[in-house]
C-alpha positions in Angstrom: 97.2 -22.7 -108.4 95.7 -19.8 -110.6 93.4 -18.5 -108.1 95.6 -19.2 -105.1 97.8 -16.8 -107.0 95.5 -14.1 -107.9 94.0 -14.1 -104.5 97.5 -13.3 -102.6 97.6 -10.5 -105.5 94.3 -9.2 -104.5 95.5 -9.8 -100.9 98.4 -7.0 -101.7 97.9 -3.2 -100.2 98.2 -0.7 -102.9 102.1 -0.1 -101.9 102.8 -3.3 -102.1 101.5 -4.0 -105.6 103.2 -1.0 -106.8 106.2 -2.3 -106.0 106.0 -5.6 -107.7 104.5 -3.8 -111.0 108.0 -1.3 -110.8 109.9 -4.5 -110.0 108.2 -6.3 -113.0 107.7 -3.8 -115.8 106.8 -6.1 -118.3 103.2 -6.6 -116.3 101.8 -3.9 -117.3 102.7 -3.6 -120.8 99.8 -3.3 -121.8 98.3 -2.7 -118.4 96.0 -6.0 -117.1 92.4 -5.9 -117.3 91.9 -7.4 -114.1 94.1 -9.3 -111.5 93.3 -12.6 -113.0 95.3 -11.4 -116.3 97.8 -9.9 -114.0 98.5 -13.6 -112.3 98.5 -15.4 -115.7 100.9 -12.9 -117.1 103.3 -12.8 -113.9 103.2 -17.2 -114.5 104.3 -17.3 -118.0 107.6 -18.3 -119.2 108.8 -15.1 -120.7 108.0 -12.9 -117.8 109.5 -15.7 -115.5 112.5 -15.4 -117.4 112.9 -11.6 -117.7 112.6 -11.4 -113.7 115.2 -14.6 -113.1 117.7 -12.9 -115.6 118.0 -10.0 -112.9 118.7 -11.8 -109.3 122.0 -12.4 -108.3 123.4 -16.1 -107.8 122.6 -16.5 -103.9 118.7 -15.3 -104.8 118.9 -17.8 -107.8 120.9 -20.4 -105.2 118.0 -19.9 -102.7 115.1 -20.1 -105.5 116.7 -23.7 -105.9 116.7 -24.2 -102.1 112.7 -23.7 -102.4 112.1 -26.1 -105.3 114.2 -28.8 -103.5 112.4 -28.5 -100.4 108.8 -29.1 -101.7 106.7 -31.7 -100.5 104.5 -34.3 -103.1 101.8 -31.4 -103.1 104.4 -28.4 -104.1 104.5 -26.8 -100.7 107.6 -25.4 -99.0 108.3 -23.3 -96.2 110.7 -20.4 -95.2 112.1 -22.7 -91.9 112.9 -25.7 -94.7 114.7 -23.4 -96.8 117.0 -22.1 -94.0 117.8 -25.6 -92.8 118.6 -26.7 -96.0 121.0 -23.4 -96.7 122.6 -23.9 -93.1 124.0 -27.4 -94.4 126.4 -28.1 -93.5 127.5 -26.0 -90.5 128.8 -22.7 -91.2 126.4 -21.9 -93.8 125.1 -18.5 -94.7 123.5 -16.7 -91.9 119.9 -17.3 -91.4 119.2 -13.7 -91.9 120.9 -13.5 -95.1 118.8 -16.5 -96.7 115.7 -14.9 -95.0 116.2 -11.8 -96.9 116.4 -13.7 -100.1 113.2 -15.3 -99.5 111.8 -12.3 -99.0 112.9 -10.9 -102.1 111.5 -14.2 -104.0 108.2 -13.1 -102.4 108.5 -9.6 -103.1 108.9 -10.9 -106.8 106.2 -13.3 -106.6 108.4 -16.3 -107.8 107.4 -17.6 -104.4 103.7 -17.2 -103.1 101.7 -17.7 -99.8 102.4 -18.0 -96.1 105.6 -18.5 -94.8 104.5 -21.7 -93.8 102.9 -23.0 -96.8 104.9 -21.3 -99.7 104.7 -22.1 -103.3 107.0 -21.7 -106.5 105.4 -19.9 -109.3 104.2 -21.4 -112.3 106.8 -21.3 -115.1 109.8 -21.3 -112.9 110.7 -25.1 -113.2 110.2 -24.4 -117.1 113.0 -21.6 -117.3 115.4 -23.2 -114.7 115.1 -26.4 -115.7 114.7 -30.4 -114.2 118.5 -30.0 -112.5 118.1 -28.4 -109.7 120.9 -26.7 -107.8 122.9 -28.9 -110.4 121.3 -32.4 -108.9 119.8 -34.7 -111.4 116.4 -35.9 -111.4 114.8 -38.3 -108.7 115.9 -42.0 -109.3 112.0 -43.3 -109.6 111.9 -40.8 -112.5 114.6 -42.5 -114.2 115.3 -45.9 -113.6 112.9 -48.6 -110.9 116.3 -50.4 -110.3 118.4 -47.7 -109.5 115.1 -46.3 -107.8 115.5 -50.0 -105.6 119.3 -49.4 -105.1 118.6 -45.3 -103.7 115.9 -46.9 -101.6 118.6 -48.6 -99.5 121.3 -46.6 -98.4 123.5 -49.4 -97.2 124.2 -50.7 -100.2 124.1 -47.4 -101.8 126.9 -46.9 -99.4 128.8 -50.2 -100.1 128.5 -50.0 -103.8 130.3 -46.1 -103.3 133.0 -47.7 -101.3 133.6 -50.5 -103.2 134.2 -48.0 -106.2 137.7 -47.9 -108.2 139.2 -44.2 -108.1 138.2 -43.4 -111.3 134.9 -44.7 -111.1 134.5 -42.9 -107.7 135.7 -39.4 -110.3 133.2 -39.7 -112.4 130.6 -39.5 -109.7 132.4 -36.9 -108.1 132.3 -34.7 -110.8 128.9 -35.4 -111.9 127.5 -34.6 -108.4 128.9 -31.1 -108.6 126.5 -30.5 -111.4 125.6 -30.5 -114.2 124.5 -34.4 -113.1 124.9 -35.4 -116.9 127.6 -36.5 -118.9 127.9 -37.1 -122.8 130.5 -40.1 -124.2 131.1 -41.1 -127.6 132.3 -44.6 -126.4 131.3 -45.9 -123.2 134.7 -47.0 -121.1 134.6 -49.9 -118.7 134.2 -47.7 -115.9 131.1 -46.1 -117.3 129.7 -49.1 -118.3 130.4 -50.8 -114.8 129.0 -47.9 -113.4 125.8 -48.3 -115.6 125.6 -51.9 -114.4 125.6 -51.0 -110.4 122.7 -48.4 -111.2 124.8 -45.6 -110.2 124.1 -44.1 -113.1 121.2 -43.9 -115.6 121.7 -44.2 -119.0 119.4 -41.8 -120.5 120.1 -42.3 -124.4 122.8 -44.2 -126.4 125.4 -41.4 -125.4 123.9 -39.6 -122.1 124.1 -40.6 -118.6 122.4 -38.8 -115.5 123.3 -38.9 -111.8 120.2 -39.7 -109.9 119.7 -36.9 -107.1 119.9 -38.9 -104.6 123.6 -40.1 -104.9 124.1 -36.7 -105.9 122.5 -35.4 -102.4 125.0 -38.2 -100.9 128.3 -37.3 -102.4 127.6 -33.5 -101.3 127.8 -34.5 -97.8 130.4 -32.3 -97.3 129.5 -29.2 -99.4 125.8 -29.4 -98.6 122.3 -30.1 -100.2 122.8 -27.0 -102.7 126.8 -27.3 -103.0 128.7 -24.2 -102.3 126.6 -20.8 -101.9 127.7 -17.5 -102.3 126.3 -14.7 -100.3 128.4 -12.3 -101.2 129.6 -10.8 -104.1 133.7 -11.6 -105.0 135.4 -8.3 -103.5 136.7 -5.7 -105.8 139.9 -4.2 -104.9 139.9 -1.1 -102.8 140.7 2.1 -104.3 144.3 2.3 -105.9 144.1 5.5 -107.3 142.4 8.7 -107.0 139.6 10.0 -108.6 141.3 12.6 -110.2 143.8 10.7 -111.7 141.3 8.4 -113.2 139.4 11.6 -114.5 142.6 13.2 -116.5 143.5 9.9 -117.8 139.9 9.6 -119.4 140.0 12.9 -120.8 143.0 12.6 -122.7 141.5 9.7 -124.1 138.5 12.0 -125.1 140.9 14.4 -127.1 142.2 11.5 -129.3 138.5 9.7 -129.7 137.2 12.9 -130.9 140.1 13.7 -133.7 140.3 10.1 -134.2 136.4 10.7 -135.6 136.9 13.9 -137.2 139.8 12.5 -139.1 137.4 9.0 -140.1 134.5 11.4 -141.3 136.6 13.7 -143.5 138.3 10.2 -144.9 135.1 9.4 -145.7 133.8 12.8 -147.2 137.3 12.5 -149.5 136.6 9.0 -151.0 132.5 8.3 -150.1 132.2 4.7 -149.9 129.4 2.6 -151.5 126.9 1.1 -149.6 126.5 -2.4 -150.3 123.3 -4.1 -151.6 122.1 -6.2 -148.1 123.3 -3.0 -146.4 126.4 -1.7 -144.6 130.2 -1.1 -145.9 132.2 -3.6 -147.8 135.6 -4.9 -146.3 137.5 -3.0 -148.5 136.1 0.4 -148.4 136.4 0.0 -144.4 140.3 -0.7 -144.5 141.1 2.0 -147.1 139.1 4.7 -144.5 141.2 2.9 -141.6 144.1 3.5 -143.8 143.3 7.0 -144.7 142.5 8.2 -141.0 146.1 6.5 -139.4 143.3 4.2 -137.4 143.5 0.3 -136.4 140.6 -1.1 -138.2 139.1 -2.9 -135.2 138.9 1.2 -134.4 137.8 2.3 -137.4 134.7 0.0 -137.4 133.9 1.1 -134.0 134.0 4.8 -134.5 131.9 4.2 -138.2 129.4 2.7 -136.2 129.2 5.6 -133.5 129.3 8.1 -136.1 126.4 6.5 -138.0 124.4 6.2 -134.8 125.0 10.2 -134.0 123.8 11.2 -137.1 127.0 12.5 -138.0 127.4 9.9 -141.4 124.0 9.4 -143.6 123.6 7.7 -147.0 123.2 9.7 -150.2 121.8 8.4 -153.2 123.0 9.2 -156.5 121.9 8.7 -159.9 124.6 5.9 -160.1 124.7 4.2 -156.1 124.0 5.0 -153.0 126.9 6.3 -150.6 128.0 7.0 -147.2 128.8 10.6 -146.5 128.7 13.1 -143.9 125.5 14.7 -142.7 124.9 18.5 -142.6 124.9 17.7 -138.8 128.4 17.0 -139.0 129.1 20.5 -139.9 127.3 21.8 -137.0 129.4 19.0 -134.9 132.7 20.3 -135.9 131.8 23.8 -134.5 131.2 22.5 -131.3 133.4 21.8 -128.4 135.6 18.8 -127.9 133.3 18.1 -124.4 130.1 18.6 -126.2 131.7 16.4 -129.5 132.5 14.2 -126.9 129.2 13.9 -125.4 127.3 13.5 -129.0 129.7 10.3 -129.3 129.2 9.1 -126.1 125.1 9.0 -125.9 125.4 7.2 -129.5 127.5 4.5 -128.6 125.3 4.1 -124.8 122.0 4.0 -127.1 123.0 2.1 -130.6 121.6 -1.0 -130.5 124.7 -2.7 -132.3 128.1 -4.6 -131.5 130.7 -3.4 -133.3 133.3 -6.5 -132.1 131.0 -8.4 -134.7 132.7 -7.0 -137.6 134.9 -9.0 -139.4 133.6 -12.1 -138.1 131.6 -14.8 -139.5 127.5 -15.2 -139.2 125.6 -18.1 -139.2 125.8 -18.5 -143.2 129.7 -18.0 -143.3 129.6 -14.8 -144.6 131.5 -12.2 -143.3 130.1 -9.1 -141.0 131.1 -5.8 -142.2 130.7 -2.5 -140.8 127.0 -1.4 -140.7 125.5 -4.1 -141.9 122.4 -5.6 -140.3 124.1 -8.8 -139.0 125.5 -6.6 -136.4 122.6 -5.4 -134.9 121.6 -7.0 -131.6 119.1 -5.4 -129.3 120.4 -5.8 -126.1 123.5 -4.0 -126.5 122.6 -1.0 -125.0 121.6 -2.3 -121.6 124.8 -4.5 -121.5 126.8 -1.7 -121.5 125.5 0.6 -119.1 124.9 -2.3 -116.6 128.6 -3.0 -117.1 129.7 0.7 -116.6 127.6 0.8 -113.8 129.2 -1.8 -111.6 132.6 0.3 -111.2 132.6 1.7 -107.9 134.1 5.1 -107.5 137.6 5.3 -107.3 138.0 1.3 -108.0 140.4 0.7 -110.8 139.6 -3.3 -111.3 141.0 -5.3 -114.1 138.4 -6.6 -117.1 138.8 -10.0 -115.5 137.6 -9.0 -111.9 134.8 -6.7 -113.0 133.4 -9.6 -114.9 133.1 -11.7 -112.1 131.3 -9.3 -109.5 128.7 -8.7 -113.2 128.4 -12.8 -113.3 127.3 -13.0 -109.5 124.6 -10.4 -109.7 123.2 -11.4 -112.9 124.3 -15.2 -113.8 122.0 -15.9 -116.2 122.7 -12.9 -118.2 126.8 -13.1 -117.8 127.7 -16.6 -118.1 128.9 -18.1 -121.4 128.9 -14.3 -122.6 132.1 -13.1 -120.7 133.6 -11.8 -123.8 130.8 -9.5 -124.4 131.3 -7.3 -121.4 135.3 -7.8 -121.4 134.7 -5.9 -125.0 132.4 -3.2 -123.3 135.3 -2.8 -120.8 137.6 -2.4 -124.0 135.4 0.0 -125.9 134.6 2.2 -122.7 138.6 2.5 -122.6 139.4 3.7 -126.1 136.2 6.0 -125.9 137.2 7.8 -122.9 134.6 6.5 -120.4 137.4 5.2 -117.8 141.1 5.7 -117.0 143.3 2.8 -115.6 140.5 0.9 -115.6 138.3 3.0 -113.3 135.1 5.0 -114.5 135.2 8.8 -115.2 133.3 11.2 -112.5 132.2 13.2 -115.7 130.7 9.5 -117.2 128.7 9.2 -114.5 125.4 11.2 -115.5 125.4 9.3 -119.1 125.5 5.7 -117.4 123.3 6.4 -114.3 119.6 7.7 -115.3 118.2 10.8 -114.4 115.4 10.8 -111.7 112.2 11.3 -113.1 111.5 15.5 -111.8 107.4 14.9 -112.4 104.3 12.7 -112.1 104.4 12.1 -115.7 107.9 10.3 -115.4 109.5 12.5 -117.8 113.4 12.7 -117.1 115.2 16.5 -116.5 117.8 15.9 -119.2 115.4 14.8 -121.7 116.1 18.0 -124.1 118.6 19.6 -122.6 120.6 21.8 -124.8 124.0 20.1 -125.4 126.0 22.9 -123.7 123.8 22.1 -121.1 125.0 18.5 -120.9 126.2 17.5 -117.1 128.6 15.2 -118.9 129.8 17.5 -121.2 130.0 20.6 -118.6 131.8 18.3 -116.2 134.2 17.0 -118.7 134.8 20.7 -120.2 136.4 21.6 -116.6 139.2 18.5 -117.2 140.2 19.8 -120.5 142.6 22.2 -121.4 140.7 25.6 -122.7 140.6 25.6 -126.7 143.9 27.4 -127.8 143.7 30.6 -130.1 147.2 30.7 -131.1 149.7 28.3 -132.7 153.6 27.8 -132.9 155.3 28.4 -136.7 158.5 26.6 -137.0 161.3 27.0 -139.7 160.2 23.8 -141.9 156.7 25.4 -142.3 154.7 23.2 -139.6 152.1 25.1 -137.4 151.6 23.3 -134.2 148.7 24.5 -131.9 149.5 23.3 -128.4 146.0 22.1 -127.3 142.5 21.8 -128.6 141.9 24.6 -131.5 139.3 26.7 -131.0 136.7 26.3 -133.6 137.4 29.4 -135.5 141.5 28.8 -135.8 140.8 25.1 -136.7 138.4 26.3 -139.8 140.9 28.9 -140.8 144.0 26.3 -140.4 141.9 23.5 -142.4 142.1 26.3 -145.1 145.3 27.6 -145.4 147.4 24.5 -144.1 147.2 20.8 -144.1 146.5 19.1 -141.6 149.6 16.5 -140.2 148.7 14.6 -137.3 146.9 15.1 -133.9 146.9 14.6 -130.1 147.7 16.7 -127.0 149.4 19.0 -130.1 147.8 19.3 -133.6 150.5 19.8 -136.2 149.2 21.6 -139.5 152.2 22.1 -142.7 151.9 25.5 -144.8 152.2 24.3 -148.5 152.2 26.2 -151.5 148.8 24.4 -152.6 147.1 25.2 -149.2 148.3 29.1 -149.7 146.6 28.6 -153.2 143.7 26.9 -151.7 143.4 30.0 -149.2 144.0 32.6 -152.1 141.3 30.9 -154.2 138.8 31.2 -151.4 139.4 35.1 -151.0 142.3 35.7 -148.8 144.7 38.3 -150.2 148.4 38.2 -149.4 148.1 40.7 -146.9 145.5 38.8 -145.0 147.5 36.1 -145.3 150.4 37.8 -143.6 148.2 39.1 -141.3 146.9 35.9 -140.0 150.0 34.2 -139.4 150.8 37.5 -137.4 148.1 37.4 -135.2 147.7 34.1 -134.3 151.6 33.2 -134.2 153.2 33.3 -130.6 156.0 33.1 -132.3 158.0 35.6 -135.3 156.7 34.3 -138.6 159.3 32.6 -140.2 160.9 34.2 -143.3 160.5 31.4 -145.7 157.0 31.6 -145.0 156.7 35.2 -145.7 158.5 34.9 -148.9 156.1 31.6 -150.0 152.6 34.2 -149.2 154.5 36.6 -151.4 155.8 34.3 -154.1 151.5 32.5 -153.8 150.4 35.9 -153.9 151.8 37.4 -157.0 151.7 34.4 -159.3 147.9 33.9 -158.2 145.3 35.3 -160.1 147.8 36.4 -163.1 146.0 34.6 -165.4 141.9 34.9 -165.9 140.0 32.1 -167.2 136.3 33.2 -168.9 133.9 31.3 -170.9 134.7 31.1 -174.7 134.3 28.0 -174.4 136.9 29.9 -172.3 138.8 32.6 -172.7 142.3 33.2 -171.0 143.8 36.7 -170.3 146.5 38.3 -168.9 148.6 41.7 -168.7 151.8 39.4 -169.1 152.4 39.4 -172.6 155.2 36.9 -172.1 153.1 34.5 -169.7 150.4 34.2 -172.4 153.2 33.4 -174.9 154.5 30.8 -172.7 150.9 28.7 -172.0 150.4 29.1 -175.7 153.6 27.4 -176.5 153.3 24.4 -173.5 153.0 21.2 -175.1 151.2 20.0 -172.3 148.4 22.3 -172.7 147.7 21.3 -177.0 144.8 19.5 -176.0 143.1 22.5 -174.9 143.4 23.9 -178.4 144.4 27.7 -177.3 144.2 30.4 -179.7 145.6 33.9 -179.5 142.9 36.8 -180.1 145.4 39.1 -178.8 148.9 39.9 -176.9 146.9 39.1 -173.7 143.9 37.1 -174.6 143.7 33.4 -175.6 140.3 30.9 -176.5 139.4 27.4 -176.4 136.9 25.4 -177.4 136.9 23.8 -173.6 134.7 24.6 -170.6 136.4 27.4 -168.0 136.5 24.1 -165.5 138.8 22.3 -167.4 140.8 25.1 -168.7 141.7 26.1 -164.6 141.7 22.4 -164.0 144.4 21.7 -166.7 146.3 25.0 -165.8 146.6 24.1 -162.3 147.9 20.7 -163.0 150.4 22.2 -165.1 151.7 24.5 -162.3 150.3 27.8 -163.1 148.3 29.8 -161.1 144.8 31.0 -162.4 141.9 33.1 -161.0 138.2 32.5 -162.2 136.4 35.5 -163.3 132.8 36.3 -163.9 131.3 38.2 -167.1 132.4 41.3 -165.6 135.7 40.6 -164.8 135.4 40.5 -161.0 137.2 37.6 -159.5 135.3 34.5 -158.2 136.0 33.1 -154.8 135.7 29.4 -154.4 136.1 27.3 -151.2 136.4 23.3 -151.2 132.6 22.0 -152.3 131.5 20.2 -149.5 129.3 17.1 -150.0 126.9 16.4 -147.4 123.9 13.7 -147.3 120.6 14.6 -145.6 121.0 15.2 -141.5 119.6 12.0 -139.8 118.4 11.8 -136.5 121.1 10.1 -134.2 119.8 6.4 -132.8 117.4 7.0 -129.8 117.9 5.7 -126.5 116.4 1.5 -125.4 112.9 2.7 -124.0 113.6 2.0 -120.1 110.4 0.2 -119.1 110.5 1.4 -115.4 111.3 5.5 -116.0 107.9 6.3 -116.7 106.6 4.1 -113.3 106.6 6.9 -110.9 104.6 6.7 -107.5 101.3 8.5 -108.8 101.6 6.5 -112.3 102.1 2.7 -110.3 99.7 3.9 -107.9 97.0 4.5 -111.0 97.6 1.6 -112.7 96.9 -0.5 -109.4 93.6 1.5 -109.2 93.1 0.6 -112.6 93.7 -3.0 -112.3 91.3 -3.3 -109.5 88.3 -1.7 -110.6 89.0 -3.9 -113.6 89.1 -6.9 -111.4 86.0 -5.7 -109.6 84.3 -5.4 -112.9 84.7 -9.1 -113.9 84.0 -10.4 -110.4 80.6 -8.8 -110.6 80.0 -10.2 -114.1 78.2 -13.5 -114.5 80.2 -16.6 -114.1 80.6 -18.6 -117.7 79.2 -22.1 -117.3 81.5 -24.5 -116.0 82.8 -26.2 -119.5 83.7 -22.5 -120.8 85.7 -22.3 -117.1 87.2 -25.4 -117.4 88.4 -25.0 -121.4 90.2 -21.5 -120.5 91.6 -22.7 -117.3 89.7 -21.7 -114.7 89.3 -24.2 -111.4 86.3 -26.4 -111.8 86.2 -29.4 -109.4 85.4 -32.7 -110.6 85.3 -31.6 -114.1 87.5 -33.2 -116.4 86.5 -33.4 -120.0 85.9 -29.7 -122.3 84.0 -28.8 -125.3 86.2 -29.8 -128.2 86.9 -27.3 -130.7 84.6 -28.6 -133.4 81.8 -28.6 -131.2 82.5 -24.9 -130.2 82.1 -24.1 -133.7 78.7 -25.7 -134.3 77.4 -23.9 -131.2 78.4 -20.6 -132.6 77.2 -21.5 -135.8 73.5 -22.3 -134.7 73.9 -18.7 -132.1 74.7 -17.0 -135.5 71.2 -18.4 -137.1 69.1 -17.8 -134.0 70.7 -14.6 -133.1 71.2 -16.0 -129.7 73.8 -15.1 -126.6 76.4 -17.3 -126.2 79.6 -17.6 -123.6 82.8 -17.9 -125.5 86.4 -19.2 -124.0 89.2 -18.1 -126.0 93.1 -17.4 -125.6 93.5 -13.4 -126.0 96.6 -11.8 -127.7 98.8 -11.7 -124.7 98.1 -15.8 -123.9 96.1 -15.3 -121.2 92.9 -17.4 -121.4 89.1 -15.6 -120.7 85.7 -15.8 -121.3 82.5 -13.5 -122.4 79.0 -13.6 -123.1 78.4 -12.0 -126.3 75.6 -11.9 -129.2 77.5 -13.7 -132.8 76.7 -11.6 -135.5 78.9 -13.5 -138.4 81.2 -16.2 -138.8 84.0 -16.0 -141.9 87.1 -15.9 -143.3 88.2 -17.4 -139.8 86.9 -14.5 -137.4 83.8 -14.6 -135.4 82.3 -11.3 -135.3 80.1 -10.8 -132.0 78.1 -7.8 -130.2 78.6 -7.9 -126.5 74.9 -6.8 -124.9 76.4 -5.5 -121.6 79.4 -2.6 -123.0 77.5 -2.0 -126.5 81.2 -2.9 -128.4 81.4 -5.5 -131.3 84.1 -7.9 -130.7 85.9 -10.1 -133.2 87.7 -13.5 -132.6 90.2 -15.8 -134.2 88.2 -19.1 -134.6 91.9 -20.5 -134.1 91.9 -19.3 -130.4 88.2 -20.2 -129.5 88.3 -22.6 -127.1 85.0 -23.5 -125.8 81.2 -22.0 -126.9 78.0 -22.6 -124.4 74.6 -21.5 -125.4 73.4 -18.8 -122.6 70.5 -20.3 -121.1 69.3 -17.3 -118.8 
């Protein structure tokens, strides 16, 4: 079969061979040395499993038809497959079946002429013994059952005489799978086994013979119900503009929620667990501080970490999670650009946030950012799910998963909850609205077409302000707001997403209370004191509110600013330890008599000056806690302006998107790979052929040769060749599992390796002795 398979590959045109490599990109990693290596790799279990994972349900059913119609010598034909799929009357159109057969031939799961098709190696191993849900042939199960199945009249009489309970068991097994298990066999089951209609495989398993399964399927057909077309999704029920608006509204919410979560993390940095990740209680505290449901907080912490907005910082005591330096830059960007960062990180991160809170195989809770939540296939799963959503269509999650289960049944079956989880996360993050995919998310979900022969996509290094998703989203979001509304209770309402400068000012002069379509802040005495500490004067605050407010500034806010500015800086601190001075002698006397400050050991040096042994920082904190409003000053008497100190971890790059093996396989590159393989194949065929024993040991076609040289004999030959410095043919298995042979001159044997020179290429090769299958001295 190997030679036949390789010869079929050699017969392909360059374009057809390039198409095969693009459809099965794992075959070119690394590039095969020749057609023999390519043929061997294409028939390995791993490669076949990969290509089968991408087949739709009907193509898999036609592959089962090919396996079922094989003759004893392993051949089938396109006509036999079409005839089997047409039973019973009303089956799929022959053109549809022939199209599926052609796809299998293109992928080299079937190969050969139409009248002598063969199934590629490893297909039976991957798909299993139970073809199309049918059991094994009776002669492979039991002699008495085989004798019964050889007499169709006896079989029909046995079925007609079977009681309803027994017939129900047989019909259920005929639908597939053909194997049933039991703990204690019932009388019905014992009767079927005794009549040889079922075969007992072991003490808890029975199997329905293939011949009986085919007979019971006479109404549905040998393959059972076929599915030539995918389930239909409902027609578009909403305008795409409505879907986009709904999703864009969720975008504004999720960006605000992500920022609130990071701010909560900055205020109370959680420690990194010894095994990695964030503990259950710290995550719960973060969720409560950010006013988020715990599952959403877990999802967002995974995303912001993947985006590089949060990172670890190692302190002298422990390692903690903190916002990274990249977070400050992210906050200054537009809502659309910030969302694009989060969305890209979600699509690319190889983690499954839905696992957080569940138990692992050792019955331990899976925590946020823990290694146990890593899933390498998560990025592919997310993109495949979102790509299945047609424009304007808003199916239910269950309907979409049903369609996905037809397109890639081997990936979806048994993992439906994962796909439902992806759709739920996509809705939370603003990828979808009303269940439909937003148009601005398409550039992220659908890969770019390469724009140059090297396969580099046009968006690889595109700045964020040119990201097509961010540009399209920005057109749907309200423009940034530069003004706010002040209410009588001193709440400040920003009627839309605040412009970056406005947000920075409000974060300093007011306390954030809530977000959404409108962002709400509240001005308090503490927030005004924070602004005064940062360098604002009373006149600056009056000017800010008058300039930014669409409504008249309430009188209460004017009084509050004046009162805060009047008392602020009335006391000055310095180093003594520390000193305290004021032009107001009465205020100094009040501080000196205040029992709450007795621990500072204040002492009067002059009517307007007090000193203490405590440091200036402690004096400043104690005075503020006691309700005073001091200002620090330096050695020259100038007021020291301060802003809240931000702790940041070292910036870390966001997670890289998963490598798409097909992205770089452009037509020029594929043709170059094909040319390289053909040159290698020509060179290997031109070289002298290895002796029969070596070719037999490496799986080569040798008629009439059944014995291969034993491994111990091969080692003896190699040791003799080292002593005699003679050439030897070595058969071995390479690092990719392919068998090969090479004519070399052994140099040394030791530490489990053979080192030998190839005179033809003037290179030194190293062979693991455990991979050597044969060795024969060269006689020429």
